[in-house]
Every structure is written in C-alpha cells, then in structure tokens.
mmCIF entry with sequence, helices, sheets and N, C-alpha, C, O atoms, coordinates in Angstrom:
data_MODEL
# 
_entry.id   MODEL 
# 
_entity.id                         1 
_entity.type                       polymer 
_entity.pdbx_number_of_molecules   1 
# 
_entity_poly.entity_id                      1 
_entity_poly.type                           'polypeptide(L)' 
_entity_poly.nstd_linkage                   no 
_entity_poly.nstd_monomer                   no 
_entity_poly.pdbx_seq_one_letter_code       
;(UNK)(UNK)(UNK)(UNK)(UNK)(UNK)(UNK)(UNK)(UNK)(UNK)(UNK)(UNK)(UNK)(UNK)(UNK)(UNK)
(UNK)(UNK)(UNK)(UNK)(UNK)(UNK)(UNK)(UNK)(UNK)(UNK)(UNK)(UNK)(UNK)(UNK)(UNK)(UNK)
(UNK)(UNK)(UNK)(UNK)(UNK)(UNK)(UNK)(UNK)(UNK)(UNK)(UNK)(UNK)(UNK)(UNK)(UNK)(UNK)
(UNK)(UNK)(UNK)(UNK)(UNK)(UNK)(UNK)
;
_entity_poly.pdbx_seq_one_letter_code_can   XXXXXXXXXXXXXXXXXXXXXXXXXXXXXXXXXXXXXXXXXXXXXXXXXXXXXXX 
_entity_poly.pdbx_strand_id                 A 
# 
loop_
_entity_poly_seq.entity_id 
_entity_poly_seq.num 
_entity_poly_seq.mon_id 
_entity_poly_seq.hetero 
1 1  UNK n 
1 2  UNK n 
1 3  UNK n 
1 4  UNK n 
1 5  UNK n 
1 6  UNK n 
1 7  UNK n 
1 8  UNK n 
1 9  UNK n 
1 10 UNK n 
1 11 UNK n 
1 12 UNK n 
1 13 UNK n 
1 14 UNK n 
1 15 UNK n 
1 16 UNK n 
1 17 UNK n 
1 18 UNK n 
1 19 UNK n 
1 20 UNK n 
1 21 UNK n 
1 22 UNK n 
1 23 UNK n 
1 24 UNK n 
1 25 UNK n 
1 26 UNK n 
1 27 UNK n 
1 28 UNK n 
1 29 UNK n 
1 30 UNK n 
1 31 UNK n 
1 32 UNK n 
1 33 UNK n 
1 34 UNK n 
1 35 UNK n 
1 36 UNK n 
1 37 UNK n 
1 38 UNK n 
1 39 UNK n 
1 40 UNK n 
1 41 UNK n 
1 42 UNK n 
1 43 UNK n 
1 44 UNK n 
1 45 UNK n 
1 46 UNK n 
1 47 UNK n 
1 48 UNK n 
1 49 UNK n 
1 50 UNK n 
1 51 UNK n 
1 52 UNK n 
1 53 UNK n 
1 54 UNK n 
1 55 UNK n 
# 
_struct_asym.id          A 
_struct_asym.entity_id   1 
# 
loop_
_struct_sheet.id 
_struct_sheet.type 
_struct_sheet.number_strands 
_struct_sheet.details 
AA1 ? 2 ? 
AA2 ? 2 ? 
# 
loop_
_struct_sheet_order.sheet_id 
_struct_sheet_order.range_id_1 
_struct_sheet_order.range_id_2 
_struct_sheet_order.offset 
_struct_sheet_order.sense 
AA1 1 2 ? anti-parallel 
AA2 1 2 ? anti-parallel 
# 
loop_
_struct_sheet_range.sheet_id 
_struct_sheet_range.id 
_struct_sheet_range.beg_label_comp_id 
_struct_sheet_range.beg_label_asym_id 
_struct_sheet_range.beg_label_seq_id 
_struct_sheet_range.pdbx_beg_PDB_ins_code 
_struct_sheet_range.end_label_comp_id 
_struct_sheet_range.end_label_asym_id 
_struct_sheet_range.end_label_seq_id 
_struct_sheet_range.pdbx_end_PDB_ins_code 
_struct_sheet_range.beg_auth_comp_id 
_struct_sheet_range.beg_auth_asym_id 
_struct_sheet_range.beg_auth_seq_id 
_struct_sheet_range.end_auth_comp_id 
_struct_sheet_range.end_auth_asym_id 
_struct_sheet_range.end_auth_seq_id 
AA1 1 UNK A 20 ? UNK A 24 ? UNK A 20 UNK A 24 
AA1 2 UNK A 47 ? UNK A 51 ? UNK A 47 UNK A 51 
AA2 1 UNK A 33 ? UNK A 34 ? UNK A 33 UNK A 34 
AA2 2 UNK A 37 ? UNK A 38 ? UNK A 37 UNK A 38 
# 
loop_
_atom_site.group_PDB 
_atom_site.id 
_atom_site.type_symbol 
_atom_site.label_atom_id 
_atom_site.label_alt_id 
_atom_site.label_comp_id 
_atom_site.label_asym_id 
_atom_site.label_entity_id 
_atom_site.label_seq_id 
_atom_site.pdbx_PDB_ins_code 
_atom_site.Cartn_x 
_atom_site.Cartn_y 
_atom_site.Cartn_z 
_atom_site.occupancy 
_atom_site.B_iso_or_equiv 
_atom_site.pdbx_formal_charge 
_atom_site.auth_seq_id 
_atom_site.auth_comp_id 
_atom_site.auth_asym_id 
_atom_site.auth_atom_id 
_atom_site.pdbx_PDB_model_num 
ATOM 1   N N  . UNK A 1 1  ? 0.844  -1.178 0.020  1.00 0.00 ? 1  UNK A N  1 
ATOM 2   C CA . UNK A 1 1  ? 0.024  0.002  0.015  1.00 0.00 ? 1  UNK A CA 1 
ATOM 3   C C  . UNK A 1 1  ? 0.852  1.260  0.022  1.00 0.00 ? 1  UNK A C  1 
ATOM 4   O O  . UNK A 1 1  ? 1.767  1.376  0.837  1.00 0.00 ? 1  UNK A O  1 
ATOM 5   N N  . UNK A 1 2  ? 0.573  2.207  -0.849 1.00 0.00 ? 2  UNK A N  1 
ATOM 6   C CA . UNK A 1 2  ? 1.326  3.399  -0.996 1.00 0.00 ? 2  UNK A CA 1 
ATOM 7   C C  . UNK A 1 2  ? 1.209  4.329  0.195  1.00 0.00 ? 2  UNK A C  1 
ATOM 8   O O  . UNK A 1 2  ? 0.105  4.484  0.717  1.00 0.00 ? 2  UNK A O  1 
ATOM 9   N N  . UNK A 1 3  ? 2.246  4.936  0.641  1.00 0.00 ? 3  UNK A N  1 
ATOM 10  C CA . UNK A 1 3  ? 2.170  5.935  1.707  1.00 0.00 ? 3  UNK A CA 1 
ATOM 11  C C  . UNK A 1 3  ? 1.767  7.318  1.150  1.00 0.00 ? 3  UNK A C  1 
ATOM 12  O O  . UNK A 1 3  ? 2.191  7.734  0.072  1.00 0.00 ? 3  UNK A O  1 
ATOM 13  N N  . UNK A 1 4  ? 0.941  7.991  1.934  1.00 0.00 ? 4  UNK A N  1 
ATOM 14  C CA . UNK A 1 4  ? 0.440  9.332  1.471  1.00 0.00 ? 4  UNK A CA 1 
ATOM 15  C C  . UNK A 1 4  ? 0.928  10.374 2.440  1.00 0.00 ? 4  UNK A C  1 
ATOM 16  O O  . UNK A 1 4  ? 0.406  10.322 3.553  1.00 0.00 ? 4  UNK A O  1 
ATOM 17  N N  . UNK A 1 5  ? 1.797  11.276 2.239  1.00 0.00 ? 5  UNK A N  1 
ATOM 18  C CA . UNK A 1 5  ? 2.754  11.334 1.091  1.00 0.00 ? 5  UNK A CA 1 
ATOM 19  C C  . UNK A 1 5  ? 3.861  10.333 1.388  1.00 0.00 ? 5  UNK A C  1 
ATOM 20  O O  . UNK A 1 5  ? 4.008  9.876  2.522  1.00 0.00 ? 5  UNK A O  1 
ATOM 21  N N  . UNK A 1 6  ? 4.636  9.998  0.368  1.00 0.00 ? 6  UNK A N  1 
ATOM 22  C CA . UNK A 1 6  ? 5.750  9.040  0.629  1.00 0.00 ? 6  UNK A CA 1 
ATOM 23  C C  . UNK A 1 6  ? 6.814  9.686  1.560  1.00 0.00 ? 6  UNK A C  1 
ATOM 24  O O  . UNK A 1 6  ? 6.981  10.906 1.592  1.00 0.00 ? 6  UNK A O  1 
ATOM 25  N N  . UNK A 1 7  ? 7.482  8.864  2.270  1.00 0.00 ? 7  UNK A N  1 
ATOM 26  C CA . UNK A 1 7  ? 8.527  9.393  3.244  1.00 0.00 ? 7  UNK A CA 1 
ATOM 27  C C  . UNK A 1 7  ? 9.722  9.858  2.437  1.00 0.00 ? 7  UNK A C  1 
ATOM 28  O O  . UNK A 1 7  ? 10.086 9.279  1.414  1.00 0.00 ? 7  UNK A O  1 
ATOM 29  N N  . UNK A 1 8  ? 10.298 10.893 2.925  1.00 0.00 ? 8  UNK A N  1 
ATOM 30  C CA . UNK A 1 8  ? 11.543 11.417 2.366  1.00 0.00 ? 8  UNK A CA 1 
ATOM 31  C C  . UNK A 1 8  ? 12.668 10.771 3.178  1.00 0.00 ? 8  UNK A C  1 
ATOM 32  O O  . UNK A 1 8  ? 12.387 10.276 4.269  1.00 0.00 ? 8  UNK A O  1 
ATOM 33  N N  . UNK A 1 9  ? 13.957 10.744 2.706  1.00 0.00 ? 9  UNK A N  1 
ATOM 34  C CA . UNK A 1 9  ? 14.994 10.117 3.430  1.00 0.00 ? 9  UNK A CA 1 
ATOM 35  C C  . UNK A 1 9  ? 15.213 10.606 4.827  1.00 0.00 ? 9  UNK A C  1 
ATOM 36  O O  . UNK A 1 9  ? 15.606 9.823  5.691  1.00 0.00 ? 9  UNK A O  1 
ATOM 37  N N  . UNK A 1 10 ? 14.970 11.902 5.094  1.00 0.00 ? 10 UNK A N  1 
ATOM 38  C CA . UNK A 1 10 ? 15.216 12.458 6.407  1.00 0.00 ? 10 UNK A CA 1 
ATOM 39  C C  . UNK A 1 10 ? 14.049 12.282 7.385  1.00 0.00 ? 10 UNK A C  1 
ATOM 40  O O  . UNK A 1 10 ? 14.167 12.608 8.566  1.00 0.00 ? 10 UNK A O  1 
ATOM 41  N N  . UNK A 1 11 ? 12.884 11.748 6.866  1.00 0.00 ? 11 UNK A N  1 
ATOM 42  C CA . UNK A 1 11 ? 11.791 11.572 7.688  1.00 0.00 ? 11 UNK A CA 1 
ATOM 43  C C  . UNK A 1 11 ? 11.933 10.350 8.739  1.00 0.00 ? 11 UNK A C  1 
ATOM 44  O O  . UNK A 1 11 ? 12.505 9.314  8.402  1.00 0.00 ? 11 UNK A O  1 
ATOM 45  N N  . UNK A 1 12 ? 11.424 10.512 9.933  1.00 0.00 ? 12 UNK A N  1 
ATOM 46  C CA . UNK A 1 12 ? 11.582 9.442  10.909 1.00 0.00 ? 12 UNK A CA 1 
ATOM 47  C C  . UNK A 1 12 ? 10.237 8.709  11.036 1.00 0.00 ? 12 UNK A C  1 
ATOM 48  O O  . UNK A 1 12 ? 10.223 7.635  11.638 1.00 0.00 ? 12 UNK A O  1 
ATOM 49  N N  . UNK A 1 13 ? 9.121  9.205  10.520 1.00 0.00 ? 13 UNK A N  1 
ATOM 50  C CA . UNK A 1 13 ? 7.787  8.567  10.596 1.00 0.00 ? 13 UNK A CA 1 
ATOM 51  C C  . UNK A 1 13 ? 6.958  9.190  9.614  1.00 0.00 ? 13 UNK A C  1 
ATOM 52  O O  . UNK A 1 13 ? 7.336  10.203 9.026  1.00 0.00 ? 13 UNK A O  1 
ATOM 53  N N  . UNK A 1 14 ? 5.718  8.586  9.372  1.00 0.00 ? 14 UNK A N  1 
ATOM 54  C CA . UNK A 1 14 ? 4.737  9.172  8.534  1.00 0.00 ? 14 UNK A CA 1 
ATOM 55  C C  . UNK A 1 14 ? 4.065  10.310 9.170  1.00 0.00 ? 14 UNK A C  1 
ATOM 56  O O  . UNK A 1 14 ? 3.931  10.326 10.393 1.00 0.00 ? 14 UNK A O  1 
ATOM 57  N N  . UNK A 1 15 ? 3.603  11.327 8.380  1.00 0.00 ? 15 UNK A N  1 
ATOM 58  C CA . UNK A 1 15 ? 2.904  12.482 8.935  1.00 0.00 ? 15 UNK A CA 1 
ATOM 59  C C  . UNK A 1 15 ? 1.683  11.964 9.762  1.00 0.00 ? 15 UNK A C  1 
ATOM 60  O O  . UNK A 1 15 ? 1.003  11.005 9.396  1.00 0.00 ? 15 UNK A O  1 
ATOM 61  N N  . UNK A 1 16 ? 1.463  12.666 10.890 1.00 0.00 ? 16 UNK A N  1 
ATOM 62  C CA . UNK A 1 16 ? 0.272  12.355 11.711 1.00 0.00 ? 16 UNK A CA 1 
ATOM 63  C C  . UNK A 1 16 ? 0.511  11.279 12.768 1.00 0.00 ? 16 UNK A C  1 
ATOM 64  O O  . UNK A 1 16 ? -0.373 11.049 13.593 1.00 0.00 ? 16 UNK A O  1 
ATOM 65  N N  . UNK A 1 17 ? 1.629  10.631 12.781 1.00 0.00 ? 17 UNK A N  1 
ATOM 66  C CA . UNK A 1 17 ? 1.854  9.599  13.786 1.00 0.00 ? 17 UNK A CA 1 
ATOM 67  C C  . UNK A 1 17 ? 2.110  10.328 15.150 1.00 0.00 ? 17 UNK A C  1 
ATOM 68  O O  . UNK A 1 17 ? 2.879  11.287 15.215 1.00 0.00 ? 17 UNK A O  1 
ATOM 69  N N  . UNK A 1 18 ? 1.457  9.854  16.201 1.00 0.00 ? 18 UNK A N  1 
ATOM 70  C CA . UNK A 1 18 ? 1.576  10.466 17.554 1.00 0.00 ? 18 UNK A CA 1 
ATOM 71  C C  . UNK A 1 18 ? 3.019  10.541 17.923 1.00 0.00 ? 18 UNK A C  1 
ATOM 72  O O  . UNK A 1 18 ? 3.770  9.602  17.663 1.00 0.00 ? 18 UNK A O  1 
ATOM 73  N N  . UNK A 1 19 ? 3.424  11.596 18.504 1.00 0.00 ? 19 UNK A N  1 
ATOM 74  C CA . UNK A 1 19 ? 4.846  11.752 18.983 1.00 0.00 ? 19 UNK A CA 1 
ATOM 75  C C  . UNK A 1 19 ? 5.774  12.267 17.922 1.00 0.00 ? 19 UNK A C  1 
ATOM 76  O O  . UNK A 1 19 ? 6.987  12.295 18.129 1.00 0.00 ? 19 UNK A O  1 
ATOM 77  N N  . UNK A 1 20 ? 5.231  12.689 16.759 1.00 0.00 ? 20 UNK A N  1 
ATOM 78  C CA . UNK A 1 20 ? 6.066  13.245 15.707 1.00 0.00 ? 20 UNK A CA 1 
ATOM 79  C C  . UNK A 1 20 ? 5.525  14.658 15.301 1.00 0.00 ? 20 UNK A C  1 
ATOM 80  O O  . UNK A 1 20 ? 4.378  14.989 15.601 1.00 0.00 ? 20 UNK A O  1 
ATOM 81  N N  . UNK A 1 21 ? 6.342  15.457 14.638 1.00 0.00 ? 21 UNK A N  1 
ATOM 82  C CA . UNK A 1 21 ? 5.937  16.739 14.222 1.00 0.00 ? 21 UNK A CA 1 
ATOM 83  C C  . UNK A 1 21 ? 6.784  17.159 12.991 1.00 0.00 ? 21 UNK A C  1 
ATOM 84  O O  . UNK A 1 21 ? 7.864  16.616 12.756 1.00 0.00 ? 21 UNK A O  1 
ATOM 85  N N  . UNK A 1 22 ? 6.291  18.089 12.255 1.00 0.00 ? 22 UNK A N  1 
ATOM 86  C CA . UNK A 1 22 ? 7.023  18.622 11.062 1.00 0.00 ? 22 UNK A CA 1 
ATOM 87  C C  . UNK A 1 22 ? 8.096  19.628 11.541 1.00 0.00 ? 22 UNK A C  1 
ATOM 88  O O  . UNK A 1 22 ? 7.864  20.426 12.449 1.00 0.00 ? 22 UNK A O  1 
ATOM 89  N N  . UNK A 1 23 ? 9.288  19.557 10.889 1.00 0.00 ? 23 UNK A N  1 
ATOM 90  C CA . UNK A 1 23 ? 10.332 20.430 11.271 1.00 0.00 ? 23 UNK A CA 1 
ATOM 91  C C  . UNK A 1 23 ? 11.009 20.820 9.957  1.00 0.00 ? 23 UNK A C  1 
ATOM 92  O O  . UNK A 1 23 ? 10.794 20.166 8.936  1.00 0.00 ? 23 UNK A O  1 
ATOM 93  N N  . UNK A 1 24 ? 11.837 21.895 9.970  1.00 0.00 ? 24 UNK A N  1 
ATOM 94  C CA . UNK A 1 24 ? 12.572 22.245 8.778  1.00 0.00 ? 24 UNK A CA 1 
ATOM 95  C C  . UNK A 1 24 ? 13.721 21.209 8.606  1.00 0.00 ? 24 UNK A C  1 
ATOM 96  O O  . UNK A 1 24 ? 14.179 20.596 9.570  1.00 0.00 ? 24 UNK A O  1 
ATOM 97  N N  . UNK A 1 25 ? 14.133 21.055 7.419  1.00 0.00 ? 25 UNK A N  1 
ATOM 98  C CA . UNK A 1 25 ? 15.166 20.085 7.131  1.00 0.00 ? 25 UNK A CA 1 
ATOM 99  C C  . UNK A 1 25 ? 16.468 20.605 7.643  1.00 0.00 ? 25 UNK A C  1 
ATOM 100 O O  . UNK A 1 25 ? 16.814 21.748 7.345  1.00 0.00 ? 25 UNK A O  1 
ATOM 101 N N  . UNK A 1 26 ? 17.237 19.816 8.421  1.00 0.00 ? 26 UNK A N  1 
ATOM 102 C CA . UNK A 1 26 ? 18.469 20.326 9.019  1.00 0.00 ? 26 UNK A CA 1 
ATOM 103 C C  . UNK A 1 26 ? 19.602 20.467 8.002  1.00 0.00 ? 26 UNK A C  1 
ATOM 104 O O  . UNK A 1 26 ? 20.588 21.147 8.287  1.00 0.00 ? 26 UNK A O  1 
ATOM 105 N N  . UNK A 1 27 ? 19.494 19.858 6.846  1.00 0.00 ? 27 UNK A N  1 
ATOM 106 C CA . UNK A 1 27 ? 20.547 19.932 5.850  1.00 0.00 ? 27 UNK A CA 1 
ATOM 107 C C  . UNK A 1 27 ? 20.437 21.047 4.878  1.00 0.00 ? 27 UNK A C  1 
ATOM 108 O O  . UNK A 1 27 ? 21.446 21.524 4.359  1.00 0.00 ? 27 UNK A O  1 
ATOM 109 N N  . UNK A 1 28 ? 19.203 21.491 4.606  1.00 0.00 ? 28 UNK A N  1 
ATOM 110 C CA . UNK A 1 28 ? 19.046 22.633 3.641  1.00 0.00 ? 28 UNK A CA 1 
ATOM 111 C C  . UNK A 1 28 ? 18.453 23.869 4.354  1.00 0.00 ? 28 UNK A C  1 
ATOM 112 O O  . UNK A 1 28 ? 18.233 24.902 3.721  1.00 0.00 ? 28 UNK A O  1 
ATOM 113 N N  . UNK A 1 29 ? 18.200 23.758 5.654  1.00 0.00 ? 29 UNK A N  1 
ATOM 114 C CA . UNK A 1 29 ? 17.593 24.826 6.469  1.00 0.00 ? 29 UNK A CA 1 
ATOM 115 C C  . UNK A 1 29 ? 16.235 25.263 5.917  1.00 0.00 ? 29 UNK A C  1 
ATOM 116 O O  . UNK A 1 29 ? 15.889 26.444 5.962  1.00 0.00 ? 29 UNK A O  1 
ATOM 117 N N  . UNK A 1 30 ? 15.467 24.293 5.394  1.00 0.00 ? 30 UNK A N  1 
ATOM 118 C CA . UNK A 1 30 ? 14.111 24.588 4.895  1.00 0.00 ? 30 UNK A CA 1 
ATOM 119 C C  . UNK A 1 30 ? 14.016 25.090 3.479  1.00 0.00 ? 30 UNK A C  1 
ATOM 120 O O  . UNK A 1 30 ? 12.903 25.302 2.997  1.00 0.00 ? 30 UNK A O  1 
ATOM 121 N N  . UNK A 1 31 ? 15.113 25.294 2.785  1.00 0.00 ? 31 UNK A N  1 
ATOM 122 C CA . UNK A 1 31 ? 15.071 25.854 1.451  1.00 0.00 ? 31 UNK A CA 1 
ATOM 123 C C  . UNK A 1 31 ? 14.663 24.768 0.414  1.00 0.00 ? 31 UNK A C  1 
ATOM 124 O O  . UNK A 1 31 ? 14.150 25.123 -0.647 1.00 0.00 ? 31 UNK A O  1 
ATOM 125 N N  . UNK A 1 32 ? 14.867 23.524 0.679  1.00 0.00 ? 32 UNK A N  1 
ATOM 126 C CA . UNK A 1 32 ? 14.610 22.464 -0.238 1.00 0.00 ? 32 UNK A CA 1 
ATOM 127 C C  . UNK A 1 32 ? 15.707 22.262 -1.297 1.00 0.00 ? 32 UNK A C  1 
ATOM 128 O O  . UNK A 1 32 ? 15.610 21.376 -2.146 1.00 0.00 ? 32 UNK A O  1 
ATOM 129 N N  . UNK A 1 33 ? 16.704 23.064 -1.233 1.00 0.00 ? 33 UNK A N  1 
ATOM 130 C CA . UNK A 1 33 ? 17.808 23.011 -2.196 1.00 0.00 ? 33 UNK A CA 1 
ATOM 131 C C  . UNK A 1 33 ? 19.134 22.913 -1.490 1.00 0.00 ? 33 UNK A C  1 
ATOM 132 O O  . UNK A 1 33 ? 19.347 23.509 -0.434 1.00 0.00 ? 33 UNK A O  1 
ATOM 133 N N  . UNK A 1 34 ? 20.081 22.097 -2.134 1.00 0.00 ? 34 UNK A N  1 
ATOM 134 C CA . UNK A 1 34 ? 21.400 21.948 -1.620 1.00 0.00 ? 34 UNK A CA 1 
ATOM 135 C C  . UNK A 1 34 ? 22.332 21.769 -2.773 1.00 0.00 ? 34 UNK A C  1 
ATOM 136 O O  . UNK A 1 34 ? 22.098 20.877 -3.589 1.00 0.00 ? 34 UNK A O  1 
ATOM 137 N N  . UNK A 1 35 ? 23.388 22.563 -2.903 1.00 0.00 ? 35 UNK A N  1 
ATOM 138 C CA . UNK A 1 35 ? 24.321 22.511 -3.965 1.00 0.00 ? 35 UNK A CA 1 
ATOM 139 C C  . UNK A 1 35 ? 23.628 22.668 -5.328 1.00 0.00 ? 35 UNK A C  1 
ATOM 140 O O  . UNK A 1 35 ? 24.033 22.033 -6.302 1.00 0.00 ? 35 UNK A O  1 
ATOM 141 N N  . UNK A 1 36 ? 22.611 23.489 -5.398 1.00 0.00 ? 36 UNK A N  1 
ATOM 142 C CA . UNK A 1 36 ? 21.990 23.781 -6.659 1.00 0.00 ? 36 UNK A CA 1 
ATOM 143 C C  . UNK A 1 36 ? 21.002 22.763 -7.139 1.00 0.00 ? 36 UNK A C  1 
ATOM 144 O O  . UNK A 1 36 ? 20.514 22.869 -8.264 1.00 0.00 ? 36 UNK A O  1 
ATOM 145 N N  . UNK A 1 37 ? 20.682 21.765 -6.318 1.00 0.00 ? 37 UNK A N  1 
ATOM 146 C CA . UNK A 1 37 ? 19.775 20.683 -6.696 1.00 0.00 ? 37 UNK A CA 1 
ATOM 147 C C  . UNK A 1 37 ? 18.786 20.406 -5.531 1.00 0.00 ? 37 UNK A C  1 
ATOM 148 O O  . UNK A 1 37 ? 18.964 20.933 -4.432 1.00 0.00 ? 37 UNK A O  1 
ATOM 149 N N  . UNK A 1 38 ? 17.782 19.608 -5.771 1.00 0.00 ? 38 UNK A N  1 
ATOM 150 C CA . UNK A 1 38 ? 16.862 19.281 -4.640 1.00 0.00 ? 38 UNK A CA 1 
ATOM 151 C C  . UNK A 1 38 ? 17.596 18.634 -3.543 1.00 0.00 ? 38 UNK A C  1 
ATOM 152 O O  . UNK A 1 38 ? 18.406 17.746 -3.808 1.00 0.00 ? 38 UNK A O  1 
ATOM 153 N N  . UNK A 1 39 ? 17.377 19.009 -2.325 1.00 0.00 ? 39 UNK A N  1 
ATOM 154 C CA . UNK A 1 39 ? 18.035 18.451 -1.185 1.00 0.00 ? 39 UNK A CA 1 
ATOM 155 C C  . UNK A 1 39 ? 17.670 16.934 -1.051 1.00 0.00 ? 39 UNK A C  1 
ATOM 156 O O  . UNK A 1 39 ? 16.496 16.564 -1.012 1.00 0.00 ? 39 UNK A O  1 
ATOM 157 N N  . UNK A 1 40 ? 18.749 16.062 -0.981 1.00 0.00 ? 40 UNK A N  1 
ATOM 158 C CA . UNK A 1 40 ? 18.447 14.640 -0.885 1.00 0.00 ? 40 UNK A CA 1 
ATOM 159 C C  . UNK A 1 40 ? 17.835 14.223 0.493  1.00 0.00 ? 40 UNK A C  1 
ATOM 160 O O  . UNK A 1 40 ? 17.220 13.159 0.570  1.00 0.00 ? 40 UNK A O  1 
ATOM 161 N N  . UNK A 1 41 ? 17.976 14.966 1.492  1.00 0.00 ? 41 UNK A N  1 
ATOM 162 C CA . UNK A 1 41 ? 17.441 14.623 2.800  1.00 0.00 ? 41 UNK A CA 1 
ATOM 163 C C  . UNK A 1 41 ? 15.869 14.788 2.826  1.00 0.00 ? 41 UNK A C  1 
ATOM 164 O O  . UNK A 1 41 ? 15.153 13.937 3.356  1.00 0.00 ? 41 UNK A O  1 
ATOM 165 N N  . UNK A 1 42 ? 15.396 15.871 2.255  1.00 0.00 ? 42 UNK A N  1 
ATOM 166 C CA . UNK A 1 42 ? 13.945 16.167 2.315  1.00 0.00 ? 42 UNK A CA 1 
ATOM 167 C C  . UNK A 1 42 ? 13.248 16.018 0.950  1.00 0.00 ? 42 UNK A C  1 
ATOM 168 O O  . UNK A 1 42 ? 12.062 16.314 0.802  1.00 0.00 ? 42 UNK A O  1 
ATOM 169 N N  . UNK A 1 43 ? 14.039 15.542 -0.055 1.00 0.00 ? 43 UNK A N  1 
ATOM 170 C CA . UNK A 1 43 ? 13.465 15.441 -1.439 1.00 0.00 ? 43 UNK A CA 1 
ATOM 171 C C  . UNK A 1 43 ? 12.943 16.791 -1.962 1.00 0.00 ? 43 UNK A C  1 
ATOM 172 O O  . UNK A 1 43 ? 11.980 16.808 -2.730 1.00 0.00 ? 43 UNK A O  1 
ATOM 173 N N  . UNK A 1 44 ? 13.532 17.883 -1.581 1.00 0.00 ? 44 UNK A N  1 
ATOM 174 C CA . UNK A 1 44 ? 13.233 19.197 -2.000 1.00 0.00 ? 44 UNK A CA 1 
ATOM 175 C C  . UNK A 1 44 ? 12.034 19.841 -1.381 1.00 0.00 ? 44 UNK A C  1 
ATOM 176 O O  . UNK A 1 44 ? 11.565 20.868 -1.870 1.00 0.00 ? 44 UNK A O  1 
ATOM 177 N N  . UNK A 1 45 ? 11.533 19.283 -0.340 1.00 0.00 ? 45 UNK A N  1 
ATOM 178 C CA . UNK A 1 45 ? 10.349 19.837 0.327  1.00 0.00 ? 45 UNK A CA 1 
ATOM 179 C C  . UNK A 1 45 ? 10.704 20.878 1.390  1.00 0.00 ? 45 UNK A C  1 
ATOM 180 O O  . UNK A 1 45 ? 9.889  21.738 1.721  1.00 0.00 ? 45 UNK A O  1 
ATOM 181 N N  . UNK A 1 46 ? 11.880 20.797 1.900  1.00 0.00 ? 46 UNK A N  1 
ATOM 182 C CA . UNK A 1 46 ? 12.341 21.673 2.959  1.00 0.00 ? 46 UNK A CA 1 
ATOM 183 C C  . UNK A 1 46 ? 11.914 21.326 4.310  1.00 0.00 ? 46 UNK A C  1 
ATOM 184 O O  . UNK A 1 46 ? 12.269 21.999 5.277  1.00 0.00 ? 46 UNK A O  1 
ATOM 185 N N  . UNK A 1 47 ? 11.105 20.217 4.419  1.00 0.00 ? 47 UNK A N  1 
ATOM 186 C CA . UNK A 1 47 ? 10.504 19.787 5.716  1.00 0.00 ? 47 UNK A CA 1 
ATOM 187 C C  . UNK A 1 47 ? 10.804 18.268 5.888  1.00 0.00 ? 47 UNK A C  1 
ATOM 188 O O  . UNK A 1 47 ? 10.920 17.502 4.931  1.00 0.00 ? 47 UNK A O  1 
ATOM 189 N N  . UNK A 1 48 ? 10.915 17.914 7.150  1.00 0.00 ? 48 UNK A N  1 
ATOM 190 C CA . UNK A 1 48 ? 11.063 16.480 7.552  1.00 0.00 ? 48 UNK A CA 1 
ATOM 191 C C  . UNK A 1 48 ? 10.128 16.251 8.745  1.00 0.00 ? 48 UNK A C  1 
ATOM 192 O O  . UNK A 1 48 ? 9.755  17.176 9.468  1.00 0.00 ? 48 UNK A O  1 
ATOM 193 N N  . UNK A 1 49 ? 9.771  14.986 8.912  1.00 0.00 ? 49 UNK A N  1 
ATOM 194 C CA . UNK A 1 49 ? 8.948  14.584 10.039 1.00 0.00 ? 49 UNK A CA 1 
ATOM 195 C C  . UNK A 1 49 ? 9.902  14.000 11.118 1.00 0.00 ? 49 UNK A C  1 
ATOM 196 O O  . UNK A 1 49 ? 10.567 12.991 10.881 1.00 0.00 ? 49 UNK A O  1 
ATOM 197 N N  . UNK A 1 50 ? 9.954  14.624 12.257 1.00 0.00 ? 50 UNK A N  1 
ATOM 198 C CA . UNK A 1 50 ? 10.801 14.261 13.413 1.00 0.00 ? 50 UNK A CA 1 
ATOM 199 C C  . UNK A 1 50 ? 10.079 13.746 14.549 1.00 0.00 ? 50 UNK A C  1 
ATOM 200 O O  . UNK A 1 50 ? 8.901  14.060 14.715 1.00 0.00 ? 50 UNK A O  1 
ATOM 201 N N  . UNK A 1 51 ? 10.725 12.933 15.396 1.00 0.00 ? 51 UNK A N  1 
ATOM 202 C CA . UNK A 1 51 ? 10.194 12.478 16.588 1.00 0.00 ? 51 UNK A CA 1 
ATOM 203 C C  . UNK A 1 51 ? 10.279 13.689 17.579 1.00 0.00 ? 51 UNK A C  1 
ATOM 204 O O  . UNK A 1 51 ? 11.261 14.429 17.542 1.00 0.00 ? 51 UNK A O  1 
ATOM 205 N N  . UNK A 1 52 ? 9.311  13.882 18.417 1.00 0.00 ? 52 UNK A N  1 
ATOM 206 C CA . UNK A 1 52 ? 9.365  14.938 19.443 1.00 0.00 ? 52 UNK A CA 1 
ATOM 207 C C  . UNK A 1 52 ? 9.125  14.409 20.809 1.00 0.00 ? 52 UNK A C  1 
ATOM 208 O O  . UNK A 1 52 ? 8.555  13.328 20.957 1.00 0.00 ? 52 UNK A O  1 
ATOM 209 N N  . UNK A 1 53 ? 9.534  15.121 21.814 1.00 0.00 ? 53 UNK A N  1 
ATOM 210 C CA . UNK A 1 53 ? 9.288  14.699 23.155 1.00 0.00 ? 53 UNK A CA 1 
ATOM 211 C C  . UNK A 1 53 ? 10.613 14.206 23.752 1.00 0.00 ? 53 UNK A C  1 
ATOM 212 O O  . UNK A 1 53 ? 11.657 14.169 23.101 1.00 0.00 ? 53 UNK A O  1 
ATOM 213 N N  . UNK A 1 54 ? 10.505 13.838 25.005 1.00 0.00 ? 54 UNK A N  1 
ATOM 214 C CA . UNK A 1 54 ? 11.641 13.327 25.719 1.00 0.00 ? 54 UNK A CA 1 
ATOM 215 C C  . UNK A 1 54 ? 11.931 11.879 25.534 1.00 0.00 ? 54 UNK A C  1 
ATOM 216 O O  . UNK A 1 54 ? 11.159 11.183 24.875 1.00 0.00 ? 54 UNK A O  1 
ATOM 217 N N  . UNK A 1 55 ? 12.998 11.393 26.079 1.00 0.00 ? 55 UNK A N  1 
ATOM 218 C CA . UNK A 1 55 ? 13.425 10.062 25.905 1.00 0.00 ? 55 UNK A CA 1 
ATOM 219 C C  . UNK A 1 55 ? 13.298 9.373  27.161 1.00 0.00 ? 55 UNK A C  1 
ATOM 220 O O  . UNK A 1 55 ? 13.615 8.187  27.249 1.00 0.00 ? 55 UNK A O  1 
# 
C-alpha cells in the first residue's frame, strides 16, 4: 500500500503519527535546495517529520 505522502530520506515517521511533528530540514535549512539541486534529505520539500518529546 502506498504511503500518502511518501517518506523522504530524512523523515523518521509518517505524517500524523503520535509523537512526531514537522520540522525544517536540518541539511538545507528549509530551502529544499542543496548544492543547486533538490536536497536529498527532504526530497526538495524543505521539511522532515521528526520525533518529538523526551526520551
């Protein structure tokens, strides 16, 4: 079954999963571009899904 939207390499979980939140991509600082091309960490979106909360 296809994920909606598909995960980018920098994502830790699917959007909407409890304990996660959207954050700017740490590698392109939210621009979506790195070295003149789409950022490989966020697939050019500028955002990643990160785990939040304590450990």
